[in-house]
Phi, psi and omega in degrees: 000314173067226189297339181268358188305309182299315180294325180293319178296318178296318177298320178298319178301317178295312181298322182293322184267348179307318179303333178295323176295314179299324181284351176126006182294333173058040177277311179293335183279355179235068187301327179293315177299316181299312178300317178297328180278328189269314191300311183302317182290318180299317182296313178302313184287329175292320174297315177302314176302312183299320179293320179294320177293312182299323180279358179078011181279330187223144176211170179239132180294118184302335182285350182246359177235156184288340183098349178283128182245139175274175175304153183076006176080015182273133177300144178307319182300325181288322176298314178298324177305314184283001171252309186297309185293316174298323179297318179298319177297315176299319178301315180296312181302311184296323179291322176299313180299318176300315179296316181295321179296318178296320179295315179299318179298317179298314180294322178292322177295322178291321180292326178291323181291331182288000000 
């Protein structure tokens, strides 16, 4: 896989969780909510990464990243990581909430019928 490995893993994460959006998670359909959930955390961790890279505490193996760097010297793949993985988490969370709500409604209907 080589230099595209990190990107392939991120793309797989998006593809695996995309059906959750189609099934009703509504994460992509609410971009303002998504940005409010994503940006503060992403900024904190991107700054943390930049400081760790600058301090020599952290590095990325060049054979697994494309070499494209975002501002602050962070590899593009790492910036995408702080977007893709939280979005996948939000999709999963929203789908679990939807599922639990459906189960509760079904249980309430059964309880009313009895």
